[in-house]
N, C-alpha and C positions, 0 to 999 in steps of 0.2 A: 516463572513461566516464560516461555519464549514467544515472541511475536514477530510476524513478518510485517514490516512497515516501510514507509517512505521517509527518507531523511533528505532535507533540502541542501543542495550545493549550488554553486553558481553565483553570478554577480547580482547586484541590486536590480530589480525589475526584469531579470532574465533567469527565471527559476529553472532548475534542472534537479532531478531527484534520483537518489540511489535507492534500490530495493535491497533491504538488509534484514538479517535475522539477528535479533538481540533480546536481552532481557527486558521484560515489560517495564520494570521500575527504573531502568537506566535512562539517562539523558538521550533524546533522539539524535543528538549530534556527537555523542560519545562513541566509545568502542563498540564494535559489533562482532558477532560470531562469524558470519559469512556474508559476503556481498553477492547477491543473486542477479543483479542486472541494474538497469536504469530506466527512467521514465522522463520523456521530454514533452511537456504540454504545449510548447510553443510551435511545434510543427503542425501542419494541417493535413490529415488528422493527427492527433497526439500519438507519439511513438512509445510503445512499451517493449523493451527487450529484456527477457528473463531467461534463465536456465530452467527450462520446464521440468526436467527430471529432478533437479535439486529442490525446486518448490514442492513437488510432490513428496520428496523424501522428508523435508522438514515438516510438512503437514502430517505425514504418517507418524512422525516422532512426537507430535503433539503441539507444534507451533500453531498459534492462532493468527490469521491475517487480520490486520486492522480493517475497519469498515471501508475505507477508500481502497485499500489494496484488494479486499474481497471483491468490490465492484469491478476493478480492473481485471482481476482473474476470471470473473464470470463472463465479462465481455470477450476475453480470449478463449473461453470455453475450457479452461484448465480446471475449473471447479463447477460442479453442477449445483444449481440453486438460484434463488432470486436475489436481486440486488438489495442492499440494505440502505435505509434512509440515513444520510450522513448529516444533513442540516436539520436542526431542531427548530420548529416554528414556535413563536411566542404565543402565550395563551390568548391574547387578543386576536391574533391572526387565525388561530385554530377556531375560535368561536365565530368569526365572520364568514 
């Protein structure tokens, strides 16, 4: 199964991410099928640059965006839907 995900590049404490399409079971830092853009969280506001038509193409072909990538695409209004919860709360925090 193909997945659209972020893969980290950049120096220590200066993260920068590539938006790539790759096999789900593959190492996130390994080979990828296609590079769709990049994401820079250090700018204010964070910058997401993607090839919109290629993202739509891969989603039509069955590629599933990761939760973080899904939320970024919903913000850019490339995908219709609600944001997904990425961080899981511990049981003690849920009960409180």
